[in-house]
C-alpha positions in Angstrom: -13.8 -91.5 27.6 -12.2 -92.0 24.3 -13.1 -87.8 23.3 -15.4 -85.7 24.1 -19.0 -86.8 22.3 -20.9 -83.3 23.1 -18.3 -81.0 21.7 -17.9 -83.2 18.6 -21.4 -83.8 17.7 -21.8 -80.0 18.4 -18.9 -79.5 15.8 -20.1 -82.3 12.9 -23.5 -79.8 13.4 -25.2 -82.6 15.3 -27.6 -81.9 17.6 -26.5 -83.7 21.8 -28.5 -86.9 22.1 -29.3 -87.7 18.5 -29.4 -90.9 17.5 -32.1 -91.3 14.6 -32.3 -95.6 14.0 -34.7 -97.6 12.1 -35.3 -99.6 14.4 -34.1 -100.9 18.4 -30.6 -101.3 17.6 -28.6 -104.1 20.0 -25.3 -103.6 21.9 -22.6 -105.9 19.8 -18.7 -106.5 21.6 -16.2 -104.8 19.8 -12.2 -103.9 20.1 -10.8 -100.6 19.9 -6.9 -101.5 19.7 -5.3 -98.3 20.1 -2.4 -97.5 17.4 -0.8 -93.9 17.3 -2.3 -90.3 16.7 -2.8 -89.2 13.2 -4.0 -85.9 11.3 -7.1 -85.1 11.1 -8.0 -81.7 9.4 -9.0 -83.7 6.3 -10.4 -87.3 5.7 -7.2 -88.3 3.8 -6.5 -91.2 6.4 -10.0 -92.2 6.6 -11.2 -92.3 2.2 -12.7 -96.1 1.2 -10.4 -95.6 -1.8 -7.4 -96.2 0.1 -7.3 -100.2 -0.7 -5.9 -100.8 1.9 -5.0 -99.4 5.1 -4.8 -102.1 7.0 -3.5 -105.8 5.6 -2.0 -109.5 6.9 0.5 -111.8 6.1 1.4 -114.5 7.8 -1.0 -114.0 10.7 1.4 -110.3 11.4 -1.0 -107.1 10.6 0.5 -104.4 8.6 -1.3 -100.5 9.4 -0.5 -97.1 7.3 -0.9 -93.6 8.3 -0.1 -89.7 8.4 0.6 -88.2 11.8 0.2 -84.4 12.9 2.8 -83.1 10.7 2.2 -85.2 7.3 4.5 -87.4 7.9 3.6 -91.5 6.4 4.4 -93.9 9.2 3.9 -97.7 9.5 3.1 -99.9 11.9 2.3 -103.5 12.4 1.3 -105.8 15.0 1.0 -109.7 15.5 -2.8 -110.5 15.4 -4.2 -110.4 18.4 -1.8 -108.3 20.1 -2.1 -104.4 21.3 1.2 -103.6 21.1 2.1 -102.1 17.8 5.8 -101.5 16.3 5.8 -98.2 14.3 8.2 -96.7 12.0 8.5 -93.0 10.6 9.4 -93.0 7.4 11.4 -90.6 5.3 8.3 -89.6 3.2 5.4 -87.2 3.9 2.4 -86.2 1.4 -0.3 -83.5 0.8 -2.2 -84.6 4.1 -4.2 -81.2 2.6 -6.2 -82.9 0.3 -7.7 -86.4 1.2 -7.3 -87.8 -2.4 -3.2 -88.2 -1.2 -4.3 -91.4 1.0 -1.6 -94.7 1.1 -2.7 -97.5 0.2 -0.3 -100.6 0.8 -0.1 -104.4 0.3 2.1 -107.2 1.2 3.8 -109.8 -1.4 3.7 -113.3 -0.8 6.9 -113.1 0.4 6.2 -110.6 3.4 7.3 -107.5 1.4 5.4 -104.2 2.3 4.6 -102.3 -0.8 3.3 -98.5 -0.6 2.1 -95.9 -2.9 1.0 -92.5 -1.2 1.0 -89.1 -2.1 -0.9 -88.7 -5.3 -3.7 -86.5 -7.7 -2.3 -86.0 -10.7 1.5 -86.6 -9.6 3.9 -88.6 -10.3 4.4 -91.8 -9.0 5.1 -92.6 -5.1 5.7 -95.9 -4.7 8.5 -98.1 -2.7 8.5 -101.2 -0.7 10.1 -102.7 2.0 14.1 -104.0 2.3 13.2 -107.1 3.6 10.2 -109.2 3.8 8.6 -108.0 7.5 10.9 -104.7 7.4 9.1 -101.6 7.7 12.1 -99.7 6.3 11.0 -98.8 2.8 13.2 -98.3 -0.5 14.3 -95.2 -2.2 11.0 -94.1 -4.7 11.0 -96.5 -7.5 9.4 -96.8 -11.1 7.3 -99.9 -12.2 6.8 -100.6 -16.0 7.9 -96.8 -16.2 4.8 -96.1 -18.7 2.0 -93.5 -17.7 4.0 -92.5 -14.3 3.6 -88.8 -14.4 -0.3 -88.0 -13.9 -1.8 -90.5 -11.1 -4.2 -90.8 -8.9 -5.8 -92.9 -7.1 -4.0 -96.1 -7.0 -5.2 -99.5 -5.1 -3.2 -102.5 -4.3 -5.2 -106.1 -4.9 -3.1 -109.4 -3.9 -3.3 -112.0 -5.9 -3.6 -116.4 -4.9 0.3 -116.5 -5.9 1.7 -113.5 -3.9 1.7 -111.7 -6.4 0.1 -107.9 -6.2 -1.9 -106.1 -8.6 -2.1 -102.1 -8.8 -5.5 -100.4 -10.1 -5.0 -96.5 -11.0 -5.9 -93.7 -12.5 -3.6 -91.5 -15.1 -5.1 -88.5 -16.2 -7.4 -85.8 -14.3 -11.2 -86.1 -13.4 -13.3 -86.1 -16.5 -10.7 -86.9 -19.4 -8.9 -90.0 -17.4 -8.4 -94.0 -18.4 -7.8 -96.4 -15.4 -4.1 -98.5 -15.8 -3.6 -102.1 -14.5 0.1 -103.3 -13.8 0.7 -106.8 -12.3 3.9 -107.6 -9.4 5.3 -110.8 -10.8 6.6 -112.2 -6.9 9.0 -114.5 -7.9 10.7 -112.0 -10.9 9.8 -109.2 -8.8 8.9 -107.2 -11.7 6.5 -104.6 -12.0 4.2 -105.5 -15.7 1.7 -103.7 -17.8 -1.6 -105.5 -18.0 -3.7 -103.0 -19.6 -2.9 -99.4 -19.8 -5.4 -98.7 -20.5 -8.3 -101.3 -19.0 -11.1 -98.9 -19.1 -10.5 -95.7 -21.6 -12.3 -92.5 -21.1 -11.2 -91.6 -24.6 -10.4 -87.6 -23.7 -14.1 -87.1 -22.9 -14.8 -88.4 -19.7 -13.4 -90.6 -17.5 -14.2 -94.1 -14.9 -14.0 -94.1 -11.6 -13.5 -98.0 -10.7 -14.4 -99.8 -7.4 -10.8 -102.0 -6.5 -11.0 -104.8 -8.0 -11.7 -108.0 -6.5 -10.3 -112.3 -6.6 -12.5 -114.3 -6.3 -11.9 -118.1 -5.7 -11.1 -119.4 -8.4 -8.9 -116.4 -9.7 -11.1 -114.7 -11.1 -10.8 -111.1 -11.6 -13.4 -108.3 -11.2 -13.9 -104.4 -12.2 -17.2 -102.4 -11.4 -17.3 -98.7 -11.7 -19.1 -95.6 -13.0 -18.2 -93.3 -15.6 -18.2 -89.1 -15.0 -18.6 -86.8 -17.7 -16.9 -84.0 -16.1 -15.0 -82.7 -13.1 -18.4 -82.2 -11.3 -19.3 -85.4 -9.6 -23.0 -84.4 -10.4 -22.2 -85.7 -14.0 -21.5 -89.4 -12.2 -23.9 -91.8 -14.3 -24.4 -95.7 -14.3 -22.9 -99.1 -12.9 -20.6 -100.7 -15.3 -18.8 -104.4 -14.7 -16.0 -106.5 -16.3 -14.7 -109.6 -15.8 -11.4 -111.9 -16.8 -11.7 -115.5 -16.1 -7.7 -115.9 -16.7 -5.9 -113.4 -15.6 -6.1 -111.0 -17.2 -5.7 -112.1 -21.0 -9.3 -111.9 -21.5 -11.9 -110.0 -20.5 -15.9 -111.1 -20.1 -19.3 -109.4 -19.4 -21.2 -111.1 -16.9 -23.3 -112.4 -19.3 -19.9 -114.1 -20.5 -19.5 -112.4 -24.2 -15.5 -110.9 -25.2 -15.0 -107.8 -24.0 -12.6 -105.9 -26.0 -9.8 -103.3 -24.3 -9.4 -100.6 -23.5 -13.1 -100.7 -22.0 -15.2 -97.3 -23.0 -18.4 -95.9 -23.5 -19.0 -97.2 -26.1 -18.8 -101.0 -25.4 -19.0 -101.5 -21.6 -21.5 -103.7 -20.0 -23.8 -100.7 -17.8 -25.1 -103.2 -15.1 -27.4 -100.5 -13.5 -28.3 -97.2 -15.3 -28.3 -94.4 -13.4 -28.9 -91.0 -14.8 -26.6 -88.1 -14.9 -27.9 -85.8 -11.6 -29.0 -89.1 -9.6 -26.2 -88.1 -6.6 -24.6 -91.4 -7.4 -21.5 -91.6 -5.8 -18.2 -92.6 -6.9 -15.6 -94.6 -5.8 -17.4 -97.5 -3.4 -16.7 -101.0 -2.9 -17.3 -104.9 -4.2 -17.2 -108.2 -2.9 -17.7 -111.7 -4.4 -19.3 -113.9 -2.6 -19.1 -118.2 -2.7 -20.7 -118.8 -6.5 -18.0 -116.3 -7.8 -21.0 -113.3 -7.9 -20.0 -109.9 -7.4 -21.8 -107.1 -4.9 -21.4 -103.8 -6.0 -22.3 -101.0 -2.3 -23.3 -97.4 -3.4 -26.0 -94.9 -2.9 -28.0 -92.7 -5.2 -31.3 -90.8 -5.6 -33.9 -93.1 -6.9 -36.1 -91.3 -9.2 -38.7 -88.5 -8.3 -37.0 -88.7 -5.0 -34.3 -86.3 -3.1 -33.5 -88.2 -0.6 -30.1 -90.6 -1.4 -30.8 -94.7 -0.5 -27.7 -96.8 0.0 -28.1 -99.5 -3.0 -26.4 -103.2 -2.8 -26.3 -104.1 -6.4 -25.7 -107.5 -7.2 -25.8 -110.7 -9.9 -27.5 -113.3 -9.5 -26.0 -115.9 -12.6 -28.6 -114.8 -15.2 -29.0 -110.9 -14.3 -28.9 -107.6 -12.0 -30.6 -106.3 -9.4 -31.1 -103.9 -6.8 -31.3 -103.9 -2.6 -32.2 -100.8 -1.0 -30.2 -100.5 2.2 -32.8 -99.4 4.6 -34.9 -96.1 4.2 -32.9 -92.7 4.4 -35.6 -89.8 5.8 -33.1 -86.8 5.2 -32.0 -85.3 1.4 -28.8 -83.7 0.1 -27.3 -82.9 -3.1 -24.5 -84.1 -4.6 -22.6 -81.7 -6.8 -19.3 -79.9 -7.0 -15.6 -80.7 -7.9 -12.9 -81.7 -5.3 -13.2 -83.7 -2.2 -17.5 -83.3 -0.7 -18.6 -82.9 2.5 -21.2 -85.3 2.0 -23.5 -86.7 5.9 -22.9 -90.3 4.8 -20.0 -92.3 3.8 -19.1 -94.0 0.9 -20.1 -98.0 1.9 -18.0 -101.2 2.2 -20.0 -104.3 1.2 -18.5 -107.8 2.7 -19.4 -110.8 1.1 -20.6 -113.8 4.1 -21.3 -117.4 4.5 -23.9 -118.1 2.2 -25.5 -115.9 0.8 -25.1 -112.9 3.6 -23.5 -109.3 2.5 -22.6 -107.0 5.1 -22.7 -103.4 4.3 -20.7 -101.1 6.9 -21.4 -97.3 6.4 -21.8 -93.7 8.7 -24.4 -92.1 8.4 -25.3 -88.4 10.4 -28.7 -89.6 10.3 -27.9 -92.3 12.5 -25.9 -90.6 15.0 -22.8 -90.1 12.7 -20.7 -93.2 14.4 -20.2 -96.8 12.5 -23.1 -99.1 11.4 -23.2 -102.4 9.7 -25.8 -103.7 8.5 -26.6 -107.3 6.9 -28.7 -109.5 4.5 -29.1 -113.4 5.0 -31.2 -113.6 2.8 -30.7 -114.7 -1.4 -33.1 -111.6 -2.2 -31.3 -109.1 0.0 -34.6 -107.8 2.2 -34.5 -108.4 5.5 -31.6 -106.1 6.6 -30.7 -105.7 9.9 -28.7 -103.0 11.2 -26.2 -102.9 14.5 -24.1 -99.9 15.9 -20.3 -100.7 15.9 -19.0 -97.6 17.3 -22.2 -95.0 18.6 -19.8 -91.8 18.8 -19.5 -89.7 16.2 -16.3 -90.3 14.1 -16.6 -87.1 11.7 -16.4 -87.7 7.9 -14.6 -91.3 8.7 -15.6 -94.2 5.5 -14.4 -97.9 5.8 -11.7 -99.5 5.1 -11.0 -102.7 5.8 -8.2 -106.0 6.5 -9.2 -107.8 3.6 -6.4 -110.7 5.0 -8.2 -111.5 8.4 -11.7 -111.3 7.2 -11.6 -114.0 4.3 -9.4 -116.2 6.4 -11.3 -115.7 9.7 -14.5 -114.1 9.8 -13.5 -111.2 11.4 -13.9 -107.8 10.6 -10.9 -105.1 10.9 -11.7 -101.8 10.3 -9.5 -98.8 10.6 -10.7 -96.0 12.8 -9.8 -92.4 13.3 -11.9 -89.7 14.0 -11.4 -87.0 11.0 -12.6 -83.5 9.6 -13.0 -82.4 6.0 -13.6 -79.0 4.5 -15.7 -78.2 0.7 -13.1 -79.0 -1.7 -9.8 -78.9 0.0 -10.4 -76.6 2.4 -9.2 -78.1 6.0 -11.4 -78.8 9.6 -10.2 -77.4 12.4 -9.7 -80.8 14.2 -6.6 -81.8 16.2 -5.1 -85.1 15.8 -7.3 -87.8 16.5 -6.2 -91.6 17.8 -6.2 -93.8 15.3 -7.3 -97.2 16.4 -8.1 -100.7 14.6 -12.1 -101.8 15.6 -12.3 -106.0 15.7 -15.6 -107.3 14.9 -16.7 -110.8 14.9 -20.1 -110.8 13.3 -23.0 -111.7 15.1 -25.8 -110.2 13.3 -29.1 -112.6 13.2 -26.7 -115.4 14.0 -24.5 -114.5 10.7 -20.7 -115.0 10.6 -18.0 -113.8 8.6 -16.5 -116.1 5.7 -14.4 -118.8 6.9 -11.3 -119.8 4.4 -8.4 -122.0 5.2 -5.4 -120.9 6.9 -2.6 -120.2 4.9 
């Protein structure tokens, strides 16, 4: 066995044999490729806002994580291989704080870029010394502007081989969201918008990772938070740039001035404070260039949070509830929360197909994929990708493998997490890549020409 399931169930507070399902769930073929052991007393290796934990360039897949001593490790392999080349870096992170995750990207030259260990700290950024190298440079600045109080750096790859980096400058309840761009030809960073989303010293935006569509458009979505308490999250908001950040629009095409603020932002779905709305989930864009946002909140009059898909039809925004959860909980407090369900990862498949990946104690604490092939996103089907509990894991994936090959590669590790920035006594756990070729109801992932 990969791990003693009974002990893990008891440690997680789940009764032995508990597996609540909405309907009979088919077995699916997954492949689990071991990488190495990693820190597991907090969820720092397995938070959804890593963007990215895994990424592929030219059939070489890269991965990053913290080991049991808090050292940052980088690894790479050729897709399809079980053999990883692993290199411990000279850098460490505060692994006691789940905010301080590692985000990686690979530019068009094949150079790895890494940002790590941030929760209001000065920028920690380095890149490979050469294409394909796992050896990193010294710490480097980007633009040199507003890099002294950084949190949640998130990379996005561009079609021209460049990169974007979205991050928060400031603190929870009083921060701005900034956007930088890496030019692969000149090998320099520049500011695109400082800030892109302004908190005006009164609130902050929690953005989902920026998404680039097939036409080169940039999509950003977020929720507002009024105070450091997660209960003050509210509303789902959106902005779009059709021209690589030179101008911004609402979903209806109206001009959007920068910075986007509470006064001028487009609210695409209203969710009041105190509704258990989670921050920092995920967004995808389908083949029509229409955004899809997955999240969860408590519907009015209910104590039970429900997963929701919020999407743009081309003329307006709609929602679809994903399944029917039964167990209530309250989302409130400051710092990292010990939450019985993960934030969801949404993926656009072929046609109208949508996939949502999550972990929910109500489903046994393993990894579940929901999928809907219909345009109304109402006929949800569920499959278990891993029936064994994964602790406080959240889904992160390799976006290149999904877009190019139609395969889901998930960062996989059982991790613990205490309330606030406290720890759970979980020894180092195996880091793996879970590979799955979607076959839910005959649906498949997207296919784009290989580059």
